C-alpha positions as CSV (number, residue, x, y, z in Angstrom):
1,M,29.3,-19.1,-33.1
2,R,27.9,-15.7,-31.9
3,R,25.0,-17.6,-30.2
4,F,27.5,-19.9,-28.5
5,L,29.6,-17.0,-27.3
6,L,26.5,-15.3,-26.0
7,L,25.5,-18.3,-24.0
8,I,29.0,-18.7,-22.5
9,F,28.9,-15.0,-21.5
10,L,25.4,-15.3,-20.0
11,F,26.6,-18.3,-18.0
12,N,29.5,-16.3,-16.7
13,V,27.3,-13.4,-15.8
14,S,24.9,-15.6,-14.0
15,L,27.7,-16.6,-11.6
16,C,28.0,-13.0,-10.6
17,F,24.5,-12.9,-9.3
18,S,23.6,-14.8,-6.2
19,Q,20.0,-13.7,-6.6
20,S,17.6,-14.1,-9.5
21,I,17.2,-11.8,-12.4
22,A,13.8,-10.9,-11.1
23,R,15.3,-9.8,-7.8
24,A,17.9,-7.7,-9.6
25,W,15.2,-5.9,-11.6
26,N,12.9,-5.5,-8.6
27,E,15.7,-3.7,-6.8
28,E,15.9,-1.3,-9.8
29,V,12.2,-0.6,-9.6
30,L,12.6,0.2,-5.9
31,N,15.6,2.4,-6.7
32,G,13.3,4.2,-9.2
33,I,10.7,4.7,-6.6
34,R,13.2,6.1,-4.1
35,N,14.3,8.6,-6.6
36,D,10.9,9.7,-7.8
37,Y,8.1,11.7,-6.0
38,A,6.5,9.9,-3.1
39,R,3.3,8.7,-4.7
40,P,2.0,5.4,-3.1
41,T,-0.8,4.9,-5.7
42,V,1.5,5.4,-8.7
43,H,4.2,3.2,-7.3
44,A,1.9,0.4,-6.3
45,R,0.9,0.4,-10.0
46,N,4.5,0.5,-11.1
47,L,5.4,-2.4,-8.8
48,F,2.3,-4.3,-10.1
49,H,3.0,-3.8,-13.8
50,T,6.7,-4.6,-13.5
51,S,5.9,-7.7,-11.5
52,V,3.4,-8.7,-14.2
53,V,5.9,-8.4,-17.1
54,M,8.4,-10.4,-15.0
55,Y,5.9,-13.1,-14.2
56,D,4.6,-13.4,-17.8
57,M,8.2,-13.5,-19.2
58,W,8.8,-16.4,-16.9
59,A,5.4,-18.1,-17.4
60,V,5.5,-18.1,-21.2
61,F,8.4,-20.6,-21.0
62,D,6.8,-22.7,-18.3
63,D,4.9,-25.9,-19.2
64,R,2.1,-25.4,-16.6
65,A,1.7,-21.8,-15.6
66,E,-0.6,-19.4,-17.3
67,T,0.4,-15.8,-18.3
68,Y,-1.7,-13.1,-16.8
69,F,-1.4,-10.3,-19.5
70,L,0.4,-11.7,-22.5
71,G,-2.2,-13.2,-24.9
72,K,-5.1,-12.2,-22.7
73,N,-7.9,-9.6,-22.7
74,I,-7.6,-7.6,-19.5
75,H,-10.3,-5.1,-18.8
76,G,-11.1,-4.7,-22.5
77,F,-7.4,-4.4,-23.5
78,N,-6.2,-7.2,-25.8
79,C,-2.5,-8.2,-25.6
80,A,-2.2,-10.2,-28.8
81,F,0.2,-13.1,-28.8
82,D,0.6,-16.1,-31.1
83,G,3.2,-18.1,-29.3
84,F,7.0,-17.9,-29.0
85,T,9.8,-20.3,-29.9
86,T,13.5,-19.8,-29.5
87,E,16.8,-21.8,-29.7
88,I,18.1,-20.2,-26.6
89,P,17.8,-22.4,-23.5
90,K,14.8,-21.7,-21.3
91,S,16.5,-20.2,-18.3
92,E,18.6,-17.8,-20.3
93,A,15.6,-16.9,-22.5
94,Q,13.6,-16.0,-19.4
95,N,16.4,-13.8,-18.1
96,I,16.7,-12.0,-21.3
97,A,13.0,-11.4,-21.8
98,I,12.5,-10.3,-18.2
99,S,15.4,-7.9,-18.4
100,Y,14.2,-6.2,-21.6
101,A,10.6,-6.0,-20.4
102,V,11.4,-4.3,-17.1
103,Y,14.2,-2.1,-18.6
104,R,11.8,-0.6,-21.2
105,L,9.0,-0.2,-18.7
106,I,11.3,1.6,-16.2
107,Q,12.5,3.8,-19.0
108,H,8.9,4.9,-19.7
109,R,7.5,5.1,-16.2
110,F,10.3,7.1,-14.7
111,A,11.1,9.3,-17.6
112,N,10.0,12.5,-15.7
113,S,11.3,11.6,-12.3
114,P,13.2,14.3,-10.5
115,E,16.3,12.0,-10.2
116,K,15.9,10.6,-13.7
117,S,19.6,10.4,-14.3
118,I,20.3,8.3,-11.3
119,I,17.5,5.8,-12.3
120,M,18.5,5.5,-15.9
121,N,22.2,5.2,-15.2
122,S,21.5,2.4,-12.8
123,I,19.4,0.4,-15.2
124,D,21.9,1.0,-18.0
125,N,24.6,-0.3,-15.7
126,L,22.7,-3.5,-15.0
127,M,22.0,-4.1,-18.7
128,D,25.8,-3.6,-19.4
129,T,26.7,-6.0,-16.6
130,L,24.4,-8.6,-18.1
131,G,25.9,-8.0,-21.5
132,Y,22.6,-7.0,-23.1
133,D,22.4,-4.5,-25.9
134,K,20.5,-1.5,-24.6
135,N,19.8,-0.2,-28.1
136,Y,18.0,-3.4,-29.3
137,S,14.4,-2.2,-29.6
138,D,12.9,-4.7,-32.0
139,T,9.4,-5.9,-30.9
140,N,9.0,-8.6,-33.5
141,Y,9.2,-11.6,-31.3
142,N,8.6,-14.0,-34.2
143,N,12.3,-13.7,-34.9
144,G,12.9,-16.0,-31.9
145,N,14.8,-13.4,-29.9
146,P,13.6,-13.3,-26.3
147,A,14.8,-9.6,-26.2
148,A,12.2,-8.8,-28.8
149,L,9.6,-10.6,-26.7
150,G,10.6,-8.5,-23.7
151,N,10.4,-5.4,-25.7
152,Y,6.9,-6.4,-27.0
153,M,5.7,-7.2,-23.5
154,A,6.8,-3.7,-22.3
155,L,5.2,-2.0,-25.2
156,K,1.9,-3.6,-24.6
157,M,2.0,-2.9,-20.9
158,I,2.8,0.8,-21.7
159,E,-0.2,0.9,-24.0
160,Y,-2.4,-0.7,-21.4
161,G,-1.3,1.8,-18.8
162,L,-2.3,4.7,-21.0
163,Q,-5.9,3.6,-20.9
164,D,-6.4,1.9,-17.5
165,G,-8.1,4.9,-15.8
166,S,-4.9,6.2,-14.0
167,N,-4.7,9.3,-16.4
168,E,-1.0,8.5,-16.8
169,E,-0.9,10.3,-20.2
170,N,-1.7,13.6,-18.4
171,G,0.7,13.1,-15.5
172,Y,-2.0,11.4,-13.2
173,V,-3.6,14.8,-12.6
174,N,-7.1,14.9,-11.0
175,Q,-9.9,15.4,-13.4
176,F,-12.8,16.1,-11.0
177,Y,-11.9,16.4,-7.4
178,E,-11.9,19.8,-5.7
179,P,-11.2,20.3,-1.9
180,K,-14.0,21.6,0.3
181,N,-11.6,23.7,2.5
182,E,-9.2,26.5,1.8
183,P,-5.5,25.6,2.5
184,L,-4.1,25.6,6.0
185,N,-1.1,27.9,6.0
186,L,1.5,26.3,8.3
187,D,3.5,29.5,8.5
188,L,0.6,30.8,10.8
189,S,-0.8,29.5,14.0
190,G,-4.2,28.0,14.3
191,N,-6.6,27.1,11.5
192,V,-8.7,30.0,10.4
193,T,-9.4,28.8,6.9
194,M,-11.2,25.5,7.7
195,T,-15.0,25.7,7.2
196,D,-15.8,22.0,7.2
197,P,-14.0,20.0,9.9
198,N,-15.2,16.7,8.4
199,H,-13.3,17.0,5.2
200,W,-9.7,17.1,4.0
201,Q,-7.8,20.4,3.9
202,P,-4.8,21.1,1.6
203,L,-1.6,22.4,3.3
204,K,0.4,25.4,2.3
205,I,4.1,25.1,3.2
206,E,6.6,27.5,1.7
207,A,9.1,24.8,0.8
208,Y,7.1,21.6,0.7
209,V,9.3,18.5,0.5
210,D,7.7,15.1,0.1
211,Q,8.8,12.0,2.0
212,S,11.3,11.0,-0.8
213,G,13.0,14.3,-0.2
214,H,11.8,16.1,-3.4
215,T,10.6,19.7,-3.3
216,I,7.1,20.2,-4.7
217,P,6.8,23.5,-6.7
218,G,4.2,25.9,-5.3
219,G,4.3,24.6,-1.7
220,Q,0.7,23.4,-2.0
221,P,0.4,19.9,-3.2
222,P,-3.0,18.8,-4.5
223,F,-4.9,15.7,-3.2
224,L,-3.0,12.7,-4.6
225,S,-5.2,10.3,-6.6
226,P,-8.7,10.9,-5.2
227,E,-10.1,9.3,-8.4
228,W,-7.8,6.2,-8.2
229,G,-10.8,3.9,-7.5
230,R,-11.5,4.1,-11.3
231,V,-8.1,2.4,-12.2
232,S,-8.4,-1.1,-13.6
233,P,-7.7,-3.5,-10.7
234,F,-6.1,-6.9,-10.4
235,S,-8.5,-9.2,-8.4
236,L,-11.2,-6.7,-7.3
237,T,-14.6,-7.6,-8.7
238,E,-17.8,-5.8,-9.5
239,E,-19.3,-7.4,-6.4
240,D,-16.7,-5.6,-4.3
241,K,-17.6,-2.2,-5.8
242,T,-20.1,0.5,-4.8
243,V,-20.7,3.4,-7.1
244,Q,-21.0,6.6,-5.0
245,Q,-22.6,9.3,-7.0
246,V,-21.8,13.0,-6.4
247,P,-22.9,15.9,-8.7
248,G,-21.0,15.4,-11.9
249,Y,-19.0,12.3,-11.0
250,D,-19.2,8.7,-9.9
251,F,-16.7,7.5,-7.4
252,W,-15.9,3.8,-7.5
253,V,-15.5,2.6,-4.0
254,Y,-14.3,-1.0,-3.4
255,H,-15.0,-2.7,0.0
256,D,-16.9,0.4,1.1
257,P,-16.5,0.7,4.9
258,G,-19.1,3.4,5.3
259,P,-18.4,6.9,6.6
260,P,-16.0,7.8,9.4
261,S,-17.0,9.6,12.6
262,F,-18.1,13.2,11.9
263,I,-17.9,15.9,14.5
264,E,-20.8,16.3,17.0
265,E,-21.9,19.4,18.9
266,G,-20.7,19.4,22.4
267,M,-20.2,16.0,24.2
268,G,-16.5,16.5,24.9
269,I,-14.5,13.2,25.0
270,D,-17.8,11.3,24.4
271,D,-17.8,12.5,20.8
272,F,-16.1,9.8,18.8
273,Y,-14.6,12.4,16.5
274,K,-13.1,14.4,19.3
275,W,-11.8,11.3,21.1
276,N,-10.1,10.2,17.9
277,F,-8.1,13.3,17.3
278,S,-7.4,14.1,21.0
279,L,-5.8,10.6,21.3
280,V,-3.4,11.6,18.5
281,A,-2.4,14.7,20.4
282,A,-2.1,12.7,23.6
283,W,0.1,10.1,22.1
284,G,2.5,12.9,21.1
285,A,3.4,13.0,24.8
286,H,5.1,9.6,24.5
287,H,8.0,11.1,22.4
288,D,10.2,11.9,25.4
289,P,13.0,9.4,26.1
290,S,13.8,11.3,29.3
291,D,10.4,10.7,30.9
292,G,11.5,7.6,32.7
293,V,9.1,5.3,31.0
294,L,10.7,2.0,29.9
295,M,9.0,-0.8,28.0
296,D,9.8,-4.2,26.6
297,I,9.5,-4.0,22.8
298,S,10.3,-7.6,22.1
299,P,7.8,-10.2,20.8
300,K,7.7,-11.4,24.4
301,S,5.5,-8.4,25.3
302,L,4.2,-7.0,22.0
303,G,2.2,-8.6,19.1
304,N,0.0,-11.6,19.0
305,L,-3.2,-9.6,18.5
306,P,-6.0,-11.6,16.9
307,M,-8.5,-9.9,14.6
308,S,-11.3,-10.9,16.9
309,Q,-10.0,-8.2,19.3
310,F,-10.3,-5.4,16.6
311,P,-12.9,-2.9,17.9
312,E,-16.3,-2.3,16.4
313,T,-18.0,0.2,18.8
314,F,-16.8,3.4,20.4
315,E,-16.5,1.7,23.7
316,Q,-14.4,-1.1,22.2
317,Y,-12.1,1.5,20.5
318,K,-11.6,3.2,23.9
319,H,-10.4,-0.2,25.4
320,F,-8.3,-1.1,22.4
321,Y,-6.2,2.1,22.2
322,D,-4.6,3.2,25.5
323,L,-5.0,7.0,25.5
324,E,-2.8,7.5,28.5
325,N,0.1,5.1,27.9
326,G,-0.2,4.3,24.2
327,G,-0.3,1.0,22.4
328,D,-2.9,-1.8,22.0
329,P,-4.0,-4.8,24.0
330,S,-1.5,-7.2,22.5
331,R,0.4,-9.3,25.1
332,G,3.2,-11.0,23.1
333,R,4.3,-14.6,23.2
334,N,6.4,-16.6,25.6
335,L,8.1,-18.9,23.1
336,N,9.6,-18.6,19.7
337,P,7.9,-21.6,17.9
338,V,10.7,-22.0,15.5
339,T,13.6,-22.2,18.0
340,G,11.5,-23.5,20.9
341,E,13.2,-20.9,23.1
342,A,11.7,-17.9,25.0
343,Y,11.8,-14.5,23.3
344,E,14.4,-12.3,25.1
345,P,13.1,-9.0,26.5
346,Q,14.4,-5.8,25.0
347,I,13.9,-2.9,27.4
348,V,14.1,0.6,25.8
349,H,12.9,4.1,26.5
350,R,9.3,4.5,25.2
351,G,10.2,7.9,23.7
352,D,12.9,6.2,21.6
353,Y,10.6,3.4,20.5
354,T,7.7,5.6,19.4
355,R,9.9,8.0,17.5
356,A,11.7,5.2,15.7
357,L,8.4,3.6,14.7
358,A,7.1,6.9,13.3
359,E,10.3,7.3,11.2
360,F,10.7,3.6,10.1
361,W,7.2,3.0,8.9
362,A,6.6,6.5,7.4
363,D,7.6,5.5,3.8
364,G,10.1,2.8,4.5
365,P,13.7,3.4,5.7
366,D,14.7,4.4,2.2
367,S,11.5,6.2,1.1
368,E,10.2,3.4,-1.2
369,T,6.6,4.3,-0.2
370,P,4.5,1.8,1.8
371,P,3.9,-0.7,-1.1
372,G,7.6,-0.6,-1.9
373,H,8.5,-1.1,1.8
374,W,6.6,-4.4,1.8
375,F,8.5,-5.5,-1.3
376,A,11.7,-4.7,0.7
377,I,10.4,-6.8,3.5
378,L,9.6,-9.6,1.1
379,N,13.2,-9.4,-0.2
380,Y,14.4,-9.5,3.4
381,V,12.5,-12.8,3.9
382,N,13.7,-14.2,0.6
383,D,17.3,-13.6,1.6
384,H,17.0,-15.2,5.0
385,P,18.9,-18.5,5.1
386,Q,16.1,-20.2,7.0
387,T,13.5,-19.4,4.3
388,I,12.3,-22.5,2.6
389,K,11.1,-21.6,-0.9
390,K,8.0,-23.8,-1.1
391,I,4.9,-22.0,-2.4
392,K,2.4,-21.9,0.5
393,G,4.9,-24.0,2.4
394,K,4.0,-27.1,0.4
395,G,5.3,-29.1,-2.4
396,P,8.8,-29.0,-3.9
397,I,11.4,-26.3,-3.3
398,V,11.3,-24.0,-6.3
399,S,14.1,-22.0,-7.9
400,D,14.9,-18.5,-6.8
401,L,13.5,-17.1,-10.1
402,E,10.2,-19.0,-9.8
403,W,9.8,-18.0,-6.1
404,D,10.6,-14.3,-6.9
405,V,8.3,-13.9,-9.9
406,K,5.4,-15.5,-8.2
407,G,5.9,-13.6,-4.9
408,Y,6.3,-10.3,-6.8
409,F,3.2,-11.1,-8.9
410,I,1.0,-11.8,-5.9
411,L,2.3,-8.9,-3.8
412,G,2.3,-6.5,-6.7
413,G,-1.3,-7.3,-7.6
414,T,-2.3,-7.0,-3.9
415,M,-0.6,-3.7,-3.4
416,H,-2.2,-2.4,-6.6
417,D,-5.7,-3.5,-5.4
418,I,-5.1,-1.9,-2.0
419,A,-4.1,1.4,-3.7
420,I,-7.3,1.4,-5.7
421,T,-9.4,0.4,-2.7
422,A,-7.9,2.8,-0.1
423,W,-7.7,5.8,-2.4
424,G,-11.2,5.2,-3.7
425,I,-12.4,5.4,-0.1
426,K,-10.1,8.4,0.6
427,G,-11.4,10.3,-2.5
428,F,-15.1,9.8,-1.8
429,Y,-15.1,10.2,2.0
430,D,-12.5,13.0,1.9
431,F,-11.9,12.8,5.6
432,V,-9.9,15.3,7.6
433,R,-6.3,14.9,8.9
434,P,-5.2,15.5,12.6
435,I,-3.2,18.6,11.7
436,S,-6.4,20.3,10.5
437,A,-8.8,18.8,13.0
438,I,-6.7,19.5,16.2
439,R,-5.9,23.1,15.2
440,Y,-9.5,23.7,14.2
441,M,-11.0,22.4,17.5
442,G,-8.2,24.2,19.4
443,D,-9.1,27.5,17.9
444,R,-12.6,27.1,19.2
445,G,-12.0,26.2,22.8
446,Q,-13.2,23.3,25.0
447,S,-16.3,21.2,24.4
448,S,-16.6,19.4,27.7
449,D,-18.1,21.9,30.2
450,P,-20.6,24.6,29.0
451,N,-20.3,26.2,32.4
452,E,-16.5,26.8,32.1
453,I,-14.6,29.4,30.1
454,S,-13.8,28.9,26.4
455,Y,-16.7,26.6,25.8
456,N,-17.5,25.8,22.2
457,P,-19.5,22.7,21.1
458,R,-16.8,22.1,18.4
459,G,-13.9,22.6,20.7
460,L,-11.4,20.1,22.1
461,P,-12.4,17.8,24.9
462,L,-10.8,18.5,28.3
463,I,-8.4,15.7,29.4
464,P,-6.6,16.5,32.7
465,G,-2.8,16.5,32.1
466,R,-3.2,16.3,28.3
467,V,-5.7,18.9,27.1
468,E,-6.5,21.9,29.2
469,V,-7.4,25.6,29.1
470,V,-4.6,28.3,29.6
471,K,-5.4,30.2,32.7
472,S,-3.9,33.3,34.3
473,G,-0.5,32.6,35.8
474,D,0.2,29.8,33.3
475,S,3.6,29.8,31.7
476,L,1.8,30.0,28.3
477,A,-0.4,32.9,29.3
478,G,1.8,35.4,27.6
479,A,3.2,38.7,28.8
480,F,-0.2,40.4,28.6
481,N,-2.3,37.3,29.3
482,E,-3.1,37.3,25.5
483,N,-3.3,33.5,25.6
484,V,-5.6,33.1,28.6
485,G,-8.6,31.1,27.5
486,K,-6.8,29.3,24.7
487,M,-6.4,25.6,24.6
488,K,-3.1,23.9,25.4
489,L,-1.8,20.4,24.8
490,F,0.8,18.3,26.7
491,T,2.5,16.7,23.7
492,W,5.6,16.7,21.4
493,R,6.6,20.4,21.2
494,G,7.3,20.5,17.5
495,P,9.9,21.8,15.0
496,D,10.1,25.3,16.6
497,Y,12.1,23.7,19.3
498,I,14.7,22.2,16.9
499,V,17.4,24.5,15.4
500,D,19.9,21.8,14.5
501,P,18.5,18.3,13.9
502,L,21.9,16.8,14.6
503,I,22.0,17.9,18.2
504,D,18.5,19.2,19.1
505,E,15.6,17.3,20.4
506,A,12.2,19.0,20.7
507,G,11.0,17.1,23.7
508,V,7.6,17.0,25.3
509,G,5.7,19.8,27.1
510,W,2.7,22.1,27.2
511,I,2.2,24.0,23.9
512,L,-0.8,26.0,22.6
513,A,-3.1,23.8,20.6
514,E,-3.0,26.3,17.8
515,E,0.7,25.4,17.3
516,W,0.3,21.6,17.3
517,W,2.4,19.6,14.8
518,P,2.5,15.9,13.9
519,Y,5.8,14.1,14.6
520,Q,7.0,14.9,11.1
521,R,9.4,17.2,9.3
522,P,8.2,20.8,9.1
523,S,8.7,20.8,5.4
524,F,6.3,17.8,5.0
525,V,3.8,17.7,8.0
526,T,1.2,15.3,6.5
527,P,0.8,13.4,3.2
528,P,-1.3,15.3,0.6
529,F,-4.4,13.2,0.6
530,A,-7.3,12.4,3.0
531,G,-6.8,10.3,6.0
532,Y,-9.7,7.8,6.0
533,I,-8.8,5.0,5.5
534,S,-5.1,4.6,6.5
535,G,-3.1,3.5,3.5
536,H,-0.4,2.2,5.8
537,S,-2.8,0.0,7.7
538,T,-4.4,-1.3,4.6
539,F,-1.2,-1.9,2.6
540,S,0.5,-3.6,5.6
541,R,-2.3,-5.9,6.7
542,A,-2.8,-7.1,3.1
543,A,1.0,-7.6,2.7
544,A,1.2,-9.5,5.9
545,Q,-1.6,-11.8,4.7
546,V,0.2,-12.4,1.4
547,L,3.6,-13.2,3.1
548,T,1.8,-15.5,5.5
549,M,0.1,-17.4,2.7
550,L,3.1,-17.4,0.4
551,T,5.5,-18.9,2.9
552,G,2.9,-21.1,4.6
553,T,3.6,-19.6,8.1
554,E,2.8,-16.3,9.8
555,Y,6.2,-16.2,11.4
556,F,9.3,-14.5,10.0
557,P,12.1,-16.9,9.2
558,G,13.6,-18.1,12.5
559,G,10.6,-16.8,14.3
560,M,11.7,-13.2,14.3
561,G,12.2,-10.3,11.9
562,V,14.5,-7.5,12.9
563,F,15.6,-4.0,11.9
564,D,18.5,-2.3,13.6
565,I,18.1,1.2,15.0
566,S,21.3,3.1,15.6
567,K,21.8,5.6,18.5
568,N,21.7,9.2,17.4
569,E,21.7,8.2,13.7
570,F,18.3,6.9,12.7
571,L,16.0,9.9,13.4
572,V,16.0,12.5,10.6
573,F,14.5,15.8,12.0
574,E,15.7,15.7,15.6
575,E,18.5,13.9,17.5
576,G,18.0,10.4,18.5
577,P,17.3,7.8,19.5
578,T,19.3,7.8,22.8
579,Q,20.2,4.1,22.5
580,D,20.8,1.2,20.0
581,F,18.0,-1.3,19.7
582,Q,16.1,-3.4,17.2
583,L,12.5,-3.3,15.9
584,Q,11.5,-6.9,16.3
585,W,8.4,-8.9,15.1
586,A,7.5,-12.5,15.5
587,T,5.0,-12.5,12.7
588,Y,4.1,-10.5,9.6
589,F,0.9,-9.5,11.3
590,D,2.8,-8.2,14.3
591,A,4.8,-6.0,11.9
592,S,1.6,-4.8,10.2
593,D,-0.1,-3.9,13.6
594,Q,3.0,-2.0,14.6
595,C,3.0,-0.1,11.4
596,S,-0.6,0.9,12.1
597,L,0.2,2.2,15.5
598,S,3.2,4.1,14.2
599,R,0.9,6.4,12.1
600,I,-1.0,7.4,15.3
601,W,2.3,8.2,17.1
602,G,3.4,10.0,14.0
603,G,0.4,12.3,14.2
604,I,-0.9,11.2,10.8
605,H,-3.9,9.1,11.5
606,P,-6.5,8.7,14.3
607,P,-7.8,5.2,15.2
608,I,-10.9,5.6,13.0
609,D,-8.6,5.6,10.0
610,D,-6.7,2.5,11.2
611,I,-9.1,-0.4,12.0
612,P,-11.2,-0.3,8.8
613,G,-7.9,-0.3,6.9
614,R,-6.7,-3.4,8.7
615,K,-9.9,-5.2,8.1
616,I,-10.1,-4.3,4.4
617,G,-6.4,-5.1,3.9
618,N,-6.9,-8.6,5.3
619,E,-9.8,-9.3,3.0
620,V,-8.1,-7.9,-0.1
621,G,-4.9,-9.8,0.7
622,I,-6.7,-13.2,0.8
623,E,-8.8,-12.4,-2.4
624,A,-5.7,-11.3,-4.4
625,F,-3.6,-14.3,-3.3
626,E,-6.3,-16.8,-4.2
627,F,-6.9,-15.1,-7.5
628,A,-3.2,-15.0,-8.4
629,E,-2.3,-18.6,-7.5
630,N,-4.7,-19.9,-10.1
631,Y,-2.3,-18.8,-12.8
632,F,0.6,-20.8,-11.3
633,S,-1.0,-24.2,-11.6
634,G,-2.7,-23.8,-14.9
635,K,-5.9,-24.1,-13.0
636,I,-7.3,-21.1,-14.9
637,A,-7.1,-23.0,-18.2
638,E,-7.7,-26.5,-16.9
639,E,-10.7,-25.7,-14.7
640,G,-11.9,-22.5,-16.3
641,I,-12.3,-19.0,-15.0
642,L,-15.0,-16.4,-15.8
643,F,-14.4,-12.8,-15.0
644,P,-15.4,-10.2,-14.1
645,N,-18.2,-11.6,-12.0
646,P,-20.6,-9.9,-11.4
647,A,-20.5,-9.1,-15.1
648,G,-20.9,-5.8,-17.0
649,D,-21.2,-5.7,-20.7
650,E,-18.5,-8.3,-21.4
651,V,-17.0,-11.3,-19.6
652,T,-13.8,-13.2,-20.4
653,I,-13.6,-17.0,-20.1
654,L,-10.2,-18.7,-19.7
655,Y,-10.3,-22.4,-20.6
656,R,-7.8,-24.7,-22.2
657,A,-9.9,-26.2,-25.0
658,K,-8.5,-29.5,-26.4
659,E,-11.4,-29.9,-28.8
660,P,-14.2,-27.9,-30.4
661,L,-16.7,-26.7,-27.7
662,T,-20.1,-25.2,-27.5
663,L,-21.0,-22.5,-25.1
664,S,-24.5,-22.1,-23.6
665,I,-26.1,-19.7,-21.2
666,F,-29.1,-20.6,-19.1
667,D,-31.2,-18.5,-16.7
668,V,-32.1,-19.8,-13.2
669,S,-35.3,-21.3,-14.7
670,G,-33.2,-23.5,-17.0
671,R,-34.2,-21.6,-20.2
672,L,-31.6,-21.5,-22.9
673,I,-30.6,-17.8,-23.5
674,L,-27.6,-18.2,-25.8
675,K,-25.9,-20.9,-27.6
676,K,-22.8,-20.5,-29.8
677,N,-19.4,-22.0,-30.7
678,A,-16.8,-21.4,-28.0
679,D,-14.1,-19.5,-29.9
680,F,-11.1,-19.8,-27.6
681,N,-7.9,-18.3,-29.1
682,A,-4.5,-19.8,-28.9
683,N,-4.1,-18.5,-25.4
684,S,-7.2,-20.2,-24.0
685,S,-9.2,-17.0,-23.9
686,M,-12.5,-15.8,-25.3
687,T,-14.5,-12.6,-24.7
688,L,-18.3,-12.9,-24.6
689,D,-20.8,-10.0,-25.1
690,V,-23.5,-10.2,-22.4
691,S,-24.7,-6.6,-22.7
692,Q,-28.1,-7.7,-23.8
693,L,-28.8,-9.9,-20.7
694,V,-31.0,-8.4,-18.0
695,E,-29.8,-8.3,-14.4
696,G,-30.0,-11.7,-12.7
697,I,-28.2,-15.0,-12.2
698,Y,-27.2,-17.2,-15.1
699,F,-25.2,-20.4,-15.7
700,V,-22.5,-20.5,-18.4
701,D,-21.8,-24.0,-19.6
702,L,-19.2,-25.5,-22.0
703,F,-20.1,-28.7,-23.8
704,A,-18.0,-31.1,-25.7
705,G,-20.5,-32.8,-28.0
706,R,-23.5,-33.5,-25.7
707,G,-21.5,-33.7,-22.5
708,K,-21.2,-30.7,-20.2
709,I,-17.5,-30.3,-19.1
710,W,-17.6,-27.0,-17.3
711,T,-20.0,-24.6,-15.7
712,A,-19.9,-21.2,-13.9
713,K,-22.5,-19.2,-12.2
714,M,-22.6,-15.6,-13.5
715,I,-24.2,-12.6,-11.9
716,K,-25.3,-9.9,-14.4
717,K,-25.5,-6.4,-13.1
């Protein structure tokens, strides 16, 4: 009778939710992120792990799909599982198992959040609304209760997370990294503490507030996650990895792009380093809505930029990024291919557009960090009435739950791999941010003309109307000409010109280079980690690739995605914008490219951080999607998967064995190296010790009797 009443209650609860249980819990994860510290790496991992438990709690009840973690050996961690049966109908069992798994994982991962009470009250309220007992903590799933299965799944994911290389058990603190420069004190002008302009510099701000609005004690946040390349990935392989050795530590760098552009002596604007950072300062001049510059920001004029136009050489970079006017060489589209009608122009002040971009893409409109922002965009797509929920745009329409768990699983794995990749590169190359580089060069003088005053080979390049030397009679010269010979910039004037953000606007004008600020809050200034490569560019390009592959089209539903910007309400640290308008994107790639440009207008990244991030994001997005989709079709168990490949000391083989099999390994000469029984467990998985094999190429074969039924080429490193 109790079971019957439970099912009736669950049926009634389900009528209250127009979205799937996975969507409800994803919103809780995003709520947790918004109320935690702004840590893109940590939250990409949280989104991945919660997506995994949701996917596995769906897949374990599906006749065809393979679980990813449950019953598998992932990076040496074994999640034991011997099957599950229950009398509760499948759809309700999935809802229960998903709910308990994510509930317990959120409780653990956000236990030390600054807004813990808000997070915990919200997930408790959801459990109460669903009618689930929050105090039920049994993990013995053999009792047939899907709640116990969910609890067990969360327990194993928590155990996995405590040994995955993230150093979660010690609060994710750095174990090796030390900055090469002393902190830049933002209460002072200039940059007198920087000794190496090619490397990252910590910032000292009396009341540092992260982009989620939380104060960081001490006002000097450390480099976030410089060793994140050592975290266990999703689809990244040994073949993607380069081990970069420094004294006392090995950085793991996936998809290594090589070094950025380091500073050269002299050369002025012909030095790639100086051009990069000068462009950032020059684009700050675009933040004035009263300058009379209007632009069409609709898909008719912006977007539609193929990767073939991405620059490779310095000369190509100079043509790709418009130093004077801003933007890239995209030219938009005439027709909306979904409606068949022309895109309508949307004419706005450039200064409103650039400021809104910098604010919108910074960490998402609600501070869910870049990986969470793309989950919000995925949810926007999922809610759109014109979205047809066919995986890759093919086959049957799937249920909301199947669509959500698969979409979250792919996007979560991708964002996690991007965090590992981008921060592995950030940690090793340790490249400088604009706030440090511009002030450092500004302190030294100009590097364009050795015959003119204030020459220094490491100074700023002279750019008429943008970067000049203060001369006698200049309004910036000072009462006693104390500033004559200093460098000045025509750019956004900074927070010193804002007393009340509700009514004041800093505007654009000439300022001393030693007082340059990014277009950010004075309590934040710049994220606490190195610039190269741009996480925003990498996250966004990968997410755009995933959404394109998931939906089977590069276009947003209806041919256009939108976000409303309200007059004098959207901007946070100064008044504006001066008009209502929409951010509009025809495709996911258009949105991604816009995100990349926003970080230059925001004063956070130079172009050299951007393009390598876009390229790597594209590659990782494709790899992660193709890796993930094998789990959906059962292809992993039917056709067999061997990973990691290239192999280290162990490899895992996934294969659905229907009869006793023999495993053999041959070298490239056809010599038999190893022969043994293939001991697949109940979850179609076996781990094979290959530590004794020398480096080279091998073939791993499975035989049923004398017939070979499967083979894989394995590279041993």
